[in-house]
Biopython code that builds the backbone (N, CA, C, O; Angstrom):
import numpy as np
from Bio.PDB.StructureBuilder import StructureBuilder

atoms = [
    (1, "MET", "N", (23.905, 75.048, 89.008)),
    (1, "MET", "CA", (24.400, 76.350, 88.614)),
    (1, "MET", "C", (23.888, 76.670, 87.214)),
    (1, "MET", "O", (23.697, 75.786, 86.379)),
    (2, "GLU", "N", (23.677, 77.929, 86.991)),
    (2, "GLU", "CA", (23.135, 78.362, 85.717)),
    (2, "GLU", "C", (24.159, 79.239, 85.009)),
    (2, "GLU", "O", (24.753, 80.130, 85.616)),
    (3, "LYS", "N", (24.358, 78.983, 83.739)),
    (3, "LYS", "CA", (25.241, 79.814, 82.930)),
    (3, "LYS", "C", (24.429, 80.460, 81.822)),
    (3, "LYS", "O", (23.426, 79.913, 81.362)),
    (4, "ILE", "N", (24.873, 81.616, 81.409)),
    (4, "ILE", "CA", (24.183, 82.342, 80.349)),
    (4, "ILE", "C", (25.140, 82.481, 79.165)),
    (4, "ILE", "O", (26.303, 82.851, 79.324)),
    (5, "ALA", "N", (24.626, 82.178, 77.988)),
    (5, "ALA", "CA", (25.455, 82.263, 76.784)),
    (5, "ALA", "C", (24.607, 82.778, 75.624)),
    (5, "ALA", "O", (23.472, 82.340, 75.442)),
    (6, "PRO", "N", (25.148, 83.699, 74.847)),
    (6, "PRO", "CA", (24.418, 84.144, 73.662)),
    (6, "PRO", "C", (24.354, 83.034, 72.619)),
    (6, "PRO", "O", (25.201, 82.141, 72.594)),
    (7, "VAL", "N", (23.367, 83.098, 71.782)),
    (7, "VAL", "CA", (23.165, 82.052, 70.778)),
    (7, "VAL", "C", (24.398, 81.901, 69.885)),
    (7, "VAL", "O", (24.709, 80.790, 69.457)),
    (8, "SER", "N", (25.092, 82.978, 69.603)),
    (8, "SER", "CA", (26.296, 82.883, 68.752)),
    (8, "SER", "C", (27.370, 82.026, 69.420)),
    (8, "SER", "O", (27.997, 81.202, 68.755)),
    (9, "ASP", "N", (27.595, 82.207, 70.730)),
    (9, "ASP", "CA", (28.562, 81.373, 71.444)),
    (9, "ASP", "C", (28.080, 79.932, 71.531)),
    (9, "ASP", "O", (28.870, 78.993, 71.441)),
    (10, "THR", "N", (26.783, 79.775, 71.707)),
    (10, "THR", "CA", (26.226, 78.426, 71.806)),
    (10, "THR", "C", (26.480, 77.653, 70.515)),
    (10, "THR", "O", (26.840, 76.477, 70.554)),
    (11, "ARG", "N", (26.295, 78.303, 69.386)),
    (11, "ARG", "CA", (26.569, 77.650, 68.099)),
    (11, "ARG", "C", (28.033, 77.233, 68.005)),
    (11, "ARG", "O", (28.351, 76.116, 67.599)),
    (12, "THR", "N", (28.910, 78.147, 68.386)),
    (12, "THR", "CA", (30.345, 77.909, 68.266)),
    (12, "THR", "C", (30.821, 76.798, 69.197)),
    (12, "THR", "O", (31.620, 75.950, 68.800)),
    (13, "TYR", "N", (30.333, 76.807, 70.424)),
    (13, "TYR", "CA", (30.846, 75.895, 71.461)),
    (13, "TYR", "C", (29.865, 74.792, 71.848)),
    (13, "TYR", "O", (29.982, 74.224, 72.934)),
    (14, "PHE", "N", (28.908, 74.482, 70.991)),
    (14, "PHE", "CA", (27.857, 73.527, 71.344)),
    (14, "PHE", "C", (28.380, 72.184, 71.856)),
    (14, "PHE", "O", (27.905, 71.718, 72.892)),
    (15, "PRO", "N", (29.332, 71.542, 71.181)),
    (15, "PRO", "CA", (29.830, 70.263, 71.717)),
    (15, "PRO", "C", (30.423, 70.405, 73.123)),
    (15, "PRO", "O", (30.229, 69.535, 73.972)),
    (16, "ARG", "N", (31.134, 71.486, 73.360)),
    (16, "ARG", "CA", (31.728, 71.723, 74.679)),
    (16, "ARG", "C", (30.633, 71.967, 75.728)),
    (16, "ARG", "O", (30.737, 71.490, 76.859)),
    (17, "ILE", "N", (29.594, 72.702, 75.352)),
    (17, "ILE", "CA", (28.485, 72.971, 76.263)),
    (17, "ILE", "C", (27.766, 71.676, 76.628)),
    (17, "ILE", "O", (27.409, 71.458, 77.786)),
    (18, "ILE", "N", (27.558, 70.823, 75.635)),
    (18, "ILE", "CA", (26.923, 69.526, 75.901)),
    (18, "ILE", "C", (27.754, 68.728, 76.897)),
    (18, "ILE", "O", (27.210, 68.178, 77.854)),
    (19, "ASP", "N", (29.050, 68.659, 76.684)),
    (19, "ASP", "CA", (29.922, 67.922, 77.602)),
    (19, "ASP", "C", (29.855, 68.498, 79.010)),
    (19, "ASP", "O", (29.835, 67.748, 79.986)),
    (20, "GLU", "N", (29.821, 69.818, 79.124)),
    (20, "GLU", "CA", (29.758, 70.440, 80.445)),
    (20, "GLU", "C", (28.429, 70.153, 81.141)),
    (20, "GLU", "O", (28.397, 69.874, 82.340)),
    (21, "ILE", "N", (27.347, 70.221, 80.394)),
    (21, "ILE", "CA", (26.037, 69.930, 80.977)),
    (21, "ILE", "C", (25.998, 68.486, 81.467)),
    (21, "ILE", "O", (25.503, 68.217, 82.562)),
    (22, "LYS", "N", (26.508, 67.566, 80.675)),
    (22, "LYS", "CA", (26.539, 66.155, 81.074)),
    (22, "LYS", "C", (27.386, 65.940, 82.319)),
    (22, "LYS", "O", (27.021, 65.143, 83.184)),
    (23, "ALA", "N", (28.507, 66.636, 82.421)),
    (23, "ALA", "CA", (29.446, 66.432, 83.529)),
    (23, "ALA", "C", (29.009, 67.130, 84.811)),
    (23, "ALA", "O", (29.290, 66.638, 85.904)),
    (24, "THR", "N", (28.331, 68.261, 84.698)),
    (24, "THR", "CA", (28.060, 69.087, 85.882)),
    (24, "THR", "C", (26.582, 69.298, 86.190)),
    (24, "THR", "O", (26.239, 69.782, 87.268)),
    (25, "ASN", "N", (25.710, 68.943, 85.262)),
    (25, "ASN", "CA", (24.271, 69.230, 85.380)),
    (25, "ASN", "C", (23.974, 70.720, 85.453)),
    (25, "ASN", "O", (22.914, 71.119, 85.936)),
    (26, "ASN", "N", (24.909, 71.551, 84.972)),
    (26, "ASN", "CA", (24.646, 72.987, 84.875)),
    (26, "ASN", "C", (23.545, 73.230, 83.867)),
    (26, "ASN", "O", (23.359, 72.453, 82.930)),
    (27, "ARG", "N", (22.827, 74.299, 84.063)),
    (27, "ARG", "CA", (21.845, 74.745, 83.073)),
    (27, "ARG", "C", (22.490, 75.839, 82.238)),
    (27, "ARG", "O", (23.295, 76.626, 82.737)),
    (28, "TYR", "N", (22.133, 75.878, 80.979)),
    (28, "TYR", "CA", (22.583, 76.961, 80.111)),
    (28, "TYR", "C", (21.362, 77.726, 79.630)),
    (28, "TYR", "O", (20.467, 77.155, 79.008)),
    (29, "VAL", "N", (21.330, 79.000, 79.915)),
    (29, "VAL", "CA", (20.298, 79.881, 79.380)),
    (29, "VAL", "C", (20.891, 80.487, 78.114)),
    (29, "VAL", "O", (21.894, 81.200, 78.160)),
    (30, "VAL", "N", (20.268, 80.196, 77.010)),
    (30, "VAL", "CA", (20.743, 80.716, 75.725)),
    (30, "VAL", "C", (19.933, 81.970, 75.413)),
    (30, "VAL", "O", (18.702, 81.954, 75.390)),
    (31, "THR", "N", (20.655, 83.042, 75.177)),
    (31, "THR", "CA", (19.985, 84.314, 74.915)),
    (31, "THR", "C", (20.022, 84.654, 73.429)),
    (31, "THR", "O", (20.940, 84.273, 72.702)),
    (32, "LYS", "N", (19.011, 85.370, 73.011)),
    (32, "LYS", "CA", (18.930, 85.872, 71.638)),
    (32, "LYS", "C", (18.576, 87.354, 71.747)),
    (32, "LYS", "O", (17.538, 87.728, 72.292)),
    (33, "ARG", "N", (19.454, 88.168, 71.220)),
    (33, "ARG", "CA", (19.300, 89.630, 71.333)),
    (33, "ARG", "C", (19.203, 90.059, 72.794)),
    (33, "ARG", "O", (18.455, 90.974, 73.139)),
    (34, "GLY", "N", (19.974, 89.381, 73.645)),
    (34, "GLY", "CA", (20.063, 89.761, 75.051)),
    (34, "GLY", "C", (18.955, 89.254, 75.948)),
    (34, "GLY", "O", (18.964, 89.521, 77.149)),
    (35, "LYS", "N", (17.999, 88.527, 75.388)),
    (35, "LYS", "CA", (16.872, 88.015, 76.183)),
    (35, "LYS", "C", (16.899, 86.492, 76.184)),
    (35, "LYS", "O", (17.261, 85.887, 75.175)),
    (36, "PRO", "N", (16.519, 85.852, 77.305)),
    (36, "PRO", "CA", (16.482, 84.385, 77.353)),
    (36, "PRO", "C", (15.591, 83.819, 76.252)),
    (36, "PRO", "O", (14.456, 84.260, 76.068)),
    (37, "ALA", "N", (16.117, 82.838, 75.525)),
    (37, "ALA", "CA", (15.356, 82.214, 74.440)),
    (37, "ALA", "C", (15.032, 80.757, 74.760)),
    (37, "ALA", "O", (13.898, 80.314, 74.578)),
    (38, "ILE", "N", (16.041, 80.008, 75.240)),
    (38, "ILE", "CA", (15.845, 78.609, 75.608)),
    (38, "ILE", "C", (16.761, 78.280, 76.780)),
    (38, "ILE", "O", (17.678, 79.034, 77.104)),
    (39, "ILE", "N", (16.493, 77.142, 77.404)),
    (39, "ILE", "CA", (17.360, 76.639, 78.460)),
    (39, "ILE", "C", (17.767, 75.219, 78.094)),
    (39, "ILE", "O", (16.923, 74.391, 77.751)),
    (40, "LEU", "N", (19.058, 74.945, 78.167)),
    (40, "LEU", "CA", (19.587, 73.602, 77.911)),
    (40, "LEU", "C", (19.833, 72.939, 79.260)),
    (40, "LEU", "O", (20.501, 73.504, 80.125)),
    (41, "ILE", "N", (19.284, 71.728, 79.435)),
    (41, "ILE", "CA", (19.458, 70.996, 80.686)),
    (41, "ILE", "C", (19.770, 69.535, 80.390)),
    (41, "ILE", "O", (19.544, 69.047, 79.283)),
    (42, "ALA", "N", (20.296, 68.844, 81.405)),
    (42, "ALA", "CA", (20.595, 67.416, 81.275)),
    (42, "ALA", "C", (19.287, 66.622, 81.286)),
    (42, "ALA", "O", (18.308, 67.060, 81.891)),
    (43, "PRO", "N", (19.258, 65.467, 80.628)),
    (43, "PRO", "CA", (18.046, 64.643, 80.609)),
    (43, "PRO", "C", (17.565, 64.261, 82.007)),
    (43, "PRO", "O", (16.360, 64.175, 82.245)),
    (44, "GLU", "N", (18.499, 64.032, 82.931)),
    (44, "GLU", "CA", (18.108, 63.664, 84.295)),
    (44, "GLU", "C", (17.360, 64.807, 84.984)),
    (44, "GLU", "O", (16.426, 64.578, 85.753)),
    (45, "GLU", "N", (17.778, 66.025, 84.702)),
    (45, "GLU", "CA", (17.085, 67.168, 85.293)),
    (45, "GLU", "C", (15.680, 67.306, 84.718)),
    (45, "GLU", "O", (14.741, 67.649, 85.437)),
    (46, "LEU", "N", (15.537, 67.041, 83.433)),
    (46, "LEU", "CA", (14.207, 67.072, 82.822)),
    (46, "LEU", "C", (13.314, 66.028, 83.467)),
    (46, "LEU", "O", (12.151, 66.302, 83.762)),
    (47, "GLU", "N", (13.849, 64.827, 83.690)),
    (47, "GLU", "CA", (13.079, 63.768, 84.340)),
    (47, "GLU", "C", (12.633, 64.198, 85.732)),
    (47, "GLU", "O", (11.487, 63.970, 86.120)),
    (48, "THR", "N", (13.536, 64.817, 86.478)),
    (48, "THR", "CA", (13.198, 65.291, 87.817)),
    (48, "THR", "C", (12.090, 66.336, 87.756)),
    (48, "THR", "O", (11.150, 66.290, 88.550)),
    (49, "LEU", "N", (12.191, 67.265, 86.833)),
    (49, "LEU", "CA", (11.163, 68.294, 86.689)),
    (49, "LEU", "C", (9.812, 67.695, 86.323)),
    (49, "LEU", "O", (8.776, 68.148, 86.809)),
    (50, "GLU", "N", (9.823, 66.674, 85.464)),
    (50, "GLU", "CA", (8.571, 66.016, 85.087)),
    (50, "GLU", "C", (7.940, 65.304, 86.282)),
    (50, "GLU", "O", (6.720, 65.330, 86.445)),
    (51, "ILE", "N", (8.760, 64.672, 87.112)),
    (51, "ILE", "CA", (8.246, 63.997, 88.314)),
    (51, "ILE", "C", (7.656, 65.027, 89.267)),
    (51, "ILE", "O", (6.554, 64.839, 89.782)),
    (52, "LEU", "N", (8.382, 66.112, 89.503)),
    (52, "LEU", "CA", (7.901, 67.151, 90.421)),
    (52, "LEU", "C", (6.607, 67.797, 89.928)),
    (52, "LEU", "O", (5.790, 68.241, 90.735)),
    (53, "ALA", "N", (6.419, 67.849, 88.626)),
    (53, "ALA", "CA", (5.213, 68.453, 88.062)),
    (53, "ALA", "C", (4.008, 67.524, 88.121)),
    (53, "ALA", "O", (2.875, 67.973, 87.944)),
    (54, "ASN", "N", (4.237, 66.229, 88.367)),
    (54, "ASN", "CA", (3.152, 65.254, 88.406)),
    (54, "ASN", "C", (2.617, 65.165, 89.839)),
    (54, "ASN", "O", (3.184, 64.464, 90.676)),
    (55, "LYS", "N", (1.522, 65.881, 90.113)),
    (55, "LYS", "CA", (0.981, 65.964, 91.470)),
    (55, "LYS", "C", (0.573, 64.599, 92.018)),
    (55, "LYS", "O", (0.815, 64.302, 93.188)),
    (56, "LYS", "N", (-0.036, 63.780, 91.190)),
    (56, "LYS", "CA", (-0.480, 62.464, 91.641)),
    (56, "LYS", "C", (0.725, 61.603, 92.054)),
    (56, "LYS", "O", (0.692, 60.937, 93.090)),
    (57, "LEU", "N", (1.768, 61.621, 91.252)),
    (57, "LEU", "CA", (2.968, 60.852, 91.571)),
    (57, "LEU", "C", (3.631, 61.376, 92.835)),
    (57, "LEU", "O", (4.066, 60.587, 93.674)),
    (58, "MET", "N", (3.717, 62.703, 92.987)),
    (58, "MET", "CA", (4.340, 63.285, 94.172)),
    (58, "MET", "C", (3.579, 62.907, 95.439)),
    (58, "MET", "O", (4.197, 62.595, 96.458)),
    (59, "LYS", "N", (2.239, 62.930, 95.391)),
    (59, "LYS", "CA", (1.444, 62.524, 96.556)),
    (59, "LYS", "C", (1.713, 61.061, 96.896)),
    (59, "LYS", "O", (1.821, 60.701, 98.068)),
    (60, "SER", "N", (1.818, 60.227, 95.878)),
    (60, "SER", "CA", (2.091, 58.811, 96.085)),
    (60, "SER", "C", (3.469, 58.603, 96.716)),
    (60, "SER", "O", (3.619, 57.766, 97.606)),
    (61, "LEU", "N", (4.465, 59.347, 96.272)),
    (61, "LEU", "CA", (5.807, 59.230, 96.836)),
    (61, "LEU", "C", (5.840, 59.699, 98.294)),
    (61, "LEU", "O", (6.509, 59.089, 99.129)),
    (62, "ILE", "N", (5.130, 60.764, 98.593)),
    (62, "ILE", "CA", (5.059, 61.260, 99.976)),
    (62, "ILE", "C", (4.381, 60.233, 100.870)),
    (62, "ILE", "O", (4.838, 59.974, 101.983)),
    (63, "ARG", "N", (3.279, 59.640, 100.380)),
    (63, "ARG", "CA", (2.589, 58.586, 101.144)),
    (63, "ARG", "C", (3.510, 57.396, 101.382)),
    (63, "ARG", "O", (3.528, 56.831, 102.475)),
    (64, "ALA", "N", (4.269, 57.019, 100.370)),
    (64, "ALA", "CA", (5.182, 55.884, 100.501)),
    (64, "ALA", "C", (6.259, 56.172, 101.537)),
    (64, "ALA", "O", (6.604, 55.295, 102.330)),
    (65, "GLU", "N", (6.794, 57.385, 101.541)),
    (65, "GLU", "CA", (7.796, 57.746, 102.547)),
    (65, "GLU", "C", (7.202, 57.691, 103.952)),
    (65, "GLU", "O", (7.853, 57.230, 104.889)),
    (66, "GLU", "N", (5.967, 58.161, 104.093)),
    (66, "GLU", "CA", (5.292, 58.109, 105.395)),
    (66, "GLU", "C", (5.081, 56.660, 105.825)),
    (66, "GLU", "O", (5.268, 56.329, 106.996)),
    (67, "ASP", "N", (4.695, 55.796, 104.890)),
    (67, "ASP", "CA", (4.499, 54.376, 105.202)),
    (67, "ASP", "C", (5.791, 53.743, 105.705)),
    (67, "ASP", "O", (5.773, 52.973, 106.665)),
    (68, "VAL", "N", (6.896, 54.059, 105.071)),
    (68, "VAL", "CA", (8.189, 53.502, 105.493)),
    (68, "VAL", "C", (8.532, 53.990, 106.897)),
    (68, "VAL", "O", (8.951, 53.202, 107.745)),
    (69, "LYS", "N", (8.356, 55.286, 107.146)),
    (69, "LYS", "CA", (8.655, 55.855, 108.470)),
    (69, "LYS", "C", (7.801, 55.220, 109.562)),
    (69, "LYS", "O", (8.279, 55.008, 110.676)),
    (70, "GLU", "N", (6.557, 54.918, 109.256)),
    (70, "GLU", "CA", (5.626, 54.345, 110.234)),
    (70, "GLU", "C", (5.703, 52.818, 110.298)),
    (70, "GLU", "O", (4.987, 52.189, 111.077)),
    (71, "GLY", "N", (6.561, 52.233, 109.488)),
    (71, "GLY", "CA", (6.723, 50.786, 109.514)),
    (71, "GLY", "C", (5.634, 50.026, 108.788)),
    (71, "GLY", "O", (5.496, 48.816, 108.971)),
    (72, "ARG", "N", (4.871, 50.702, 107.981)),
    (72, "ARG", "CA", (3.801, 50.049, 107.214)),
    (72, "ARG", "C", (4.370, 49.519, 105.901)),
    (72, "ARG", "O", (4.045, 50.007, 104.818)),
    (73, "ILE", "N", (5.224, 48.513, 106.027)),
    (73, "ILE", "CA", (5.869, 47.924, 104.856)),
    (73, "ILE", "C", (5.792, 46.406, 104.952)),
    (73, "ILE", "O", (5.583, 45.854, 106.033)),
    (74, "HIS", "N", (5.960, 45.743, 103.832)),
    (74, "HIS", "CA", (5.944, 44.286, 103.762)),
    (74, "HIS", "C", (7.130, 43.830, 102.920)),
    (74, "HIS", "O", (7.510, 44.493, 101.956)),
    (75, "SER", "N", (7.698, 42.713, 103.288)),
    (75, "SER", "CA", (8.825, 42.176, 102.523)),
    (75, "SER", "C", (8.323, 41.580, 101.210)),
    (75, "SER", "O", (7.129, 41.342, 101.028)),
    (76, "HIS", "N", (9.240, 41.355, 100.328)),
    (76, "HIS", "CA", (8.923, 40.731, 99.040)),
    (76, "HIS", "C", (8.291, 39.356, 99.271)),
    (76, "HIS", "O", (7.317, 38.996, 98.610)),
    (77, "LYS", "N", (8.852, 38.592, 100.213)),
    (77, "LYS", "CA", (8.324, 37.269, 100.518)),
    (77, "LYS", "C", (6.888, 37.332, 101.036)),
    (77, "LYS", "O", (6.049, 36.512, 100.662)),
    (78, "GLU", "N", (6.610, 38.316, 101.903)),
    (78, "GLU", "CA", (5.245, 38.454, 102.439)),
    (78, "GLU", "C", (4.247, 38.771, 101.319)),
    (78, "GLU", "O", (3.149, 38.215, 101.284)),
    (79, "VAL", "N", (4.619, 39.626, 100.446)),
    (79, "VAL", "CA", (3.710, 40.041, 99.387)),
    (79, "VAL", "C", (3.409, 38.911, 98.420)),
    (79, "VAL", "O", (2.279, 38.765, 97.954)),
    (80, "PHE", "N", (4.438, 38.103, 98.118)),
    (80, "PHE", "CA", (4.270, 37.064, 97.103)),
    (80, "PHE", "C", (4.217, 35.658, 97.712)),
    (80, "PHE", "O", (4.480, 34.680, 97.012)),
    (81, "ALA", "N", (3.888, 35.540, 98.982)),
    (81, "ALA", "CA", (3.856, 34.248, 99.651)),
    (81, "ALA", "C", (2.823, 33.319, 99.047)),
    (81, "ALA", "O", (3.081, 32.122, 98.920)),
    (82, "ASP", "N", (1.669, 33.828, 98.671)),
    (82, "ASP", "CA", (0.590, 32.997, 98.150)),
    (82, "ASP", "C", (0.557, 32.971, 96.627)),
    (82, "ASP", "O", (-0.332, 32.355, 96.039)),
    (83, "ALA", "N", (1.490, 33.614, 96.000)),
    (83, "ALA", "CA", (1.472, 33.722, 94.535)),
    (83, "ALA", "C", (1.870, 32.438, 93.858)),
    (83, "ALA", "O", (1.902, 32.372, 92.630)),
]
sb = StructureBuilder()
sb.init_structure("model")
sb.init_model(0)
sb.init_chain("A")
sb.init_seg("    ")
for serial, (resi, resn, name, xyz) in enumerate(atoms, 1):
    if name == "N":
        sb.init_residue(resn, " ", resi, " ")
    sb.init_atom(name, np.array(xyz, "f"), 0.0, 1.0, " ", f" {name:<3s}", serial, name[0])
structure = sb.get_structure()
């Protein structure tokens, strides 16, 4: 869910906004003079966005999911049997 707050309210209620973002993963759009200026998000959401933006990583994750579905997997013991 996304909430919108003017910069003046954000200054006043910043600790409360931080607690809410941590508890709910809500996004806060902070406005300045009625226009969006910044967005406050939880660190986990930033991590997710960074993963989604990494095309190489996303292709690798999709391939891995396909491998699991098709049974193309090996146990830990199989992989490290000769190690």
